[in-house]
N, C-alpha and C positions, 0 to 999 in steps of 0.2 A: 615503653615510648609512647607519645602521646598526640593525638594530629591536632593541629589547632581545628579553632572554629572554621577560618576560611578555607583551609584544607578541604575539611567534610562537606559545606558548601558546593565548591569547586565540583570533589568529586559526585557530588548527587547531582547540580549541574550538567557536568560531561555524560553522568546513566538517563537522567532525563532527555539531555538530549537526543541521545544515542536510543534510546526508545521512542522518539517521535521519527527520528530517521528510516526508521525497521517498519514503522506504521502505516509512514507515505510511500513508503514503498511498497510493503502489502496492499495499499488503497492503491497505486497505483498500476499491477498487477492486475489486480481485481478488476477494474474497468475496464483494461484490455481484452479479460476473460470475454465481461460482460458484449462489449463490442463487438468481439470476435463472434461470438455465439449469436448475436443480435443479427450480424451481417448473414450468418450459415442461414439462420430461420426464413429471413427475409427473400433469401437467394430460393428457399425451397418454396416460399410462397409464390413466387413469381416463376419460378417453373410451373407449379401447380394450377395457376392462372393462366397460362399457356397453352394449358394438356384439355 
């Protein structure tokens, strides 16, 4: 059973779209972690400045 060129192109496009979605989710999570860590550092620096 052979697949048509259109079917193969569609499957490839769906795979690429899924990869993109996963990378975007990972990027969102990374940005959230950086934001959280930055806020923790800022709070620590503010406490030290008041001490």
